[in-house]
Phi, psi and omega in degrees: 000132177279135181280133177303321179295319174299318179300314181299315182298312177300316180297321175298316182298317180297320181290325178289322176303312182294329182287323181293316181294325175294322177296324180294329180289347173293323179291321187289315187266335186076006182257082186288323187298311184298304188286337175288323176295320182290320176299317177292321174302311176299321177294321176298319177300315180299312181303315180300316179290331179291324178295319178294316177299320176299316179296325178292317182296315185272001177059040179280333183277131173288330180269160180272162183288142176277097189294323176300316184293323177293322177296318181292323174294326175297315174302317178297318178295320176298320177298319175303314179297316182297316180302311181294328179293320184271341177278341176301309177302322179302312181294326177294316176298320178299315178306313182296319179300314179300313175306308180302317178301316178295318181298315182295325180292318179293322176300312179303316183297319180291321180292319180298316185286326180284340177267348183207175175265333174199164177252161185205161176216147176235156174274183182299335181268003178081018177273143178291123178243342178201147176208141176290145189256011184293321183233006182308310187292328186290337184257026170090015179209163173247133185305332179300332179285339182256348186299137183071009175247150179278168180292326178294321173291324177290320183281343179059241186255013188288343179231152180272166175302322180299322183296325183279352188298311179297326180286318176303315183297315178302313177299320182290322183268355183058048182247182182286144173260125184231119171050049179272127182260124174225165184231156176210154179285142176276181183293335186256011184088354176286160181263126178247149177245146176227145170256121186252133172230142180195165178227151184286148176253136176226155179272187180299334184263005176091007176289133179292126184252350183129199181240153174216136184192203181238165178212141174237139179281119182241025181301312181295323176294321178293318176298320177295321179294320181297315181294324178297315176298323174300311178301322177295318180290322173300318185290327180293316181296322177295322178294320179293317182294326176297312184296324180289323176295316181296322179293323177290317180297323181298312192280310188285338176272316185287329178300307174295325182294320177298326177291316181300313178296321182293309183291322178298320179299317179298316181296315182295328181270352177055051183296332184247027176111175185296151178274347178094348178199143184291338179295332178292318181291333175287315175303317177299320176300314182295319181297318182291320182292315178298320180296315179298319181297316181297318180300322180293318178298319176298319179293324177295316176301319183292325176295319178295000000 
């Protein structure tokens, strides 16, 4: 014969254990309201059974204990303990999965942001519907200014129809966007440039949902390229001026020097008869020598 006192004692112990285990689930799941209420309810049930046990021991009740009901309560208490016991590891696995998921999301976000300045999404019509705000303000705009607008609307007239051809084709054919350069006005009216990469998004049935991808601010790069082009143009103009100077120097200096050398040689050689004095012949020799020396100097300068 099972003792009613033993049944009550075991039932109380099981309910208190279940209440303690429910409290432990708060630490496992981080959901304190639900498990706190369950723990309180189990504790109150244990207290209620303890009161019943007290009255049985002190023989305060005139009526005897309903053993079938107490056995059912004992079975319920045991099932509560088993339920909390087995659900704990499940929640632990869920908790670990959630932590791992957050770590993966953080890792993906860091990789994406290290490879680009911001992320974006468009709807099937190419309108901007989402953009990461980590770097948005830094590149001269606020996403609220762009929400619901296409990139062509945002750029206004900063780009030609020919510039937009690869982007339009990717949206039309639902293909990948690769290394597309576009520009947009900043908050102060300055022009910013972005390098866009993206892939088409589809639902389970294959319906096109829009594009999603990354963007990098290449304004500094484009400005550097512009400065380089200006420097190259300046260098080309300087080179042209140099060539013109050398051509002028070669013609304008050599031509009179050739005349000086030629006539001084004729005077020195007295081709048309005596000069009348040896001094004239020496002067002609000096003129020819000086002219030859100057021509050598000019040739050296042109070579340099």
